[in-house]
C-alpha positions in Angstrom: -0.1 0.3 0.2 1.4 3.9 -1.4 1.3 5.4 2.1 1.4 8.8 -0.4 -2.1 8.1 -1.1 -3.6 8.0 2.4 -1.5 11.0 4.1 -2.8 14.4 3.8 -0.6 16.9 2.6 -0.9 21.2 4.0 -2.5 22.0 0.6 -5.7 19.3 1.1 -6.1 20.4 4.8 -9.7 22.5 4.1 -9.3 25.7 5.4 -12.5 27.7 7.1 -13.7 30.9 5.9 -14.7 32.0 9.6 -15.8 35.7 7.7 -19.5 35.1 8.1 -19.0 34.2 11.8 -17.3 37.3 12.4 -19.3 39.7 11.2 -22.5 37.6 12.9 -23.5 39.6 16.5 -23.4 37.6 19.6 -27.2 37.0 19.5 -27.0 35.8 15.7 -24.6 33.2 17.0 -26.8 32.2 19.7 -29.5 31.7 17.3 -27.3 29.8 14.9 -25.7 27.6 17.7 -29.4 27.0 19.2 -30.7 25.6 16.1 -27.6 23.2 15.7 -28.4 20.1 17.4 -24.3 19.5 17.7 -24.1 22.2 19.5 -26.5 23.4 21.6 -25.5 26.0 24.3 -25.1 25.1 28.0 -28.4 26.0 30.0 -28.6 27.4 33.4 -29.3 24.1 34.1 -26.5 22.3 32.9 -24.1 25.0 34.5 -25.8 23.9 37.8 -24.9 20.5 37.1 -21.5 20.8 35.8 -18.2 20.8 38.0 -16.5 24.0 37.2 -12.8 23.3 38.8 -11.0 20.8 36.8 -8.7 18.0 39.3 -5.5 19.8 37.8 -3.9 18.5 40.7 -4.5 15.1 39.8 -3.7 15.8 35.7 -0.4 17.2 36.8 0.7 14.3 39.2 -0.5 11.7 36.4 2.0 13.5 34.2 4.6 13.1 37.1 5.0 16.8 36.4 5.9 20.0 39.0 3.5 23.0 39.4 6.4 24.6 37.8 6.8 22.1 34.7 3.0 21.8 34.1 2.3 25.4 34.1 5.0 26.0 31.7 4.0 23.3 29.6 0.6 24.5 29.4 1.4 28.1 29.7 -0.5 28.8 32.4 0.7 31.4 34.8 2.1 29.3 37.9 -0.2 31.2 40.6 -3.4 30.4 38.4 -2.2 27.1 38.7 -1.9 26.8 42.8 -5.0 28.8 42.9 -7.1 26.1 40.8 -5.1 23.3 42.8 -6.5 25.1 46.1 -9.9 25.5 44.2 -9.5 29.4 45.1 -10.8 29.8 41.5 -13.3 28.2 39.2 -12.0 29.8 35.9 -10.2 27.6 33.4 -8.7 28.8 29.7 -11.0 27.2 27.4 -8.3 25.0 25.6 -7.0 23.2 28.9 -9.0 20.3 29.3 -8.4 19.1 25.2 -4.5 19.8 25.7 -4.4 18.0 29.3 -6.4 15.4 28.2 -4.0 14.3 25.3 -0.9 15.3 27.1 -1.9 12.8 29.9 -2.5 10.0 26.4 1.2 10.5 25.0 2.8 10.1 28.0 1.6 6.6 28.9 
């Protein structure tokens, strides 16, 4: 089997045109998301049920990283990481859960 036929090159990767999205108001974006069954916004009840603080310490220890190493790897200010581990804050960077889980998968 020829690997070249199954590999995507950079020119084959579809690029998304964000101009339509950028031109939408917040209300139009919300309405569009509400119409999409695969991307419905979270309701206030959903938010109440969700656990807001990720178990950062558990993730960091599973990766066998110090706080400084973890903060550097994921570009998180060390003070913010310490706050999360003490559960002093509940806000998280939006990309954090994805990159943490992918890093944990790679380390195994």
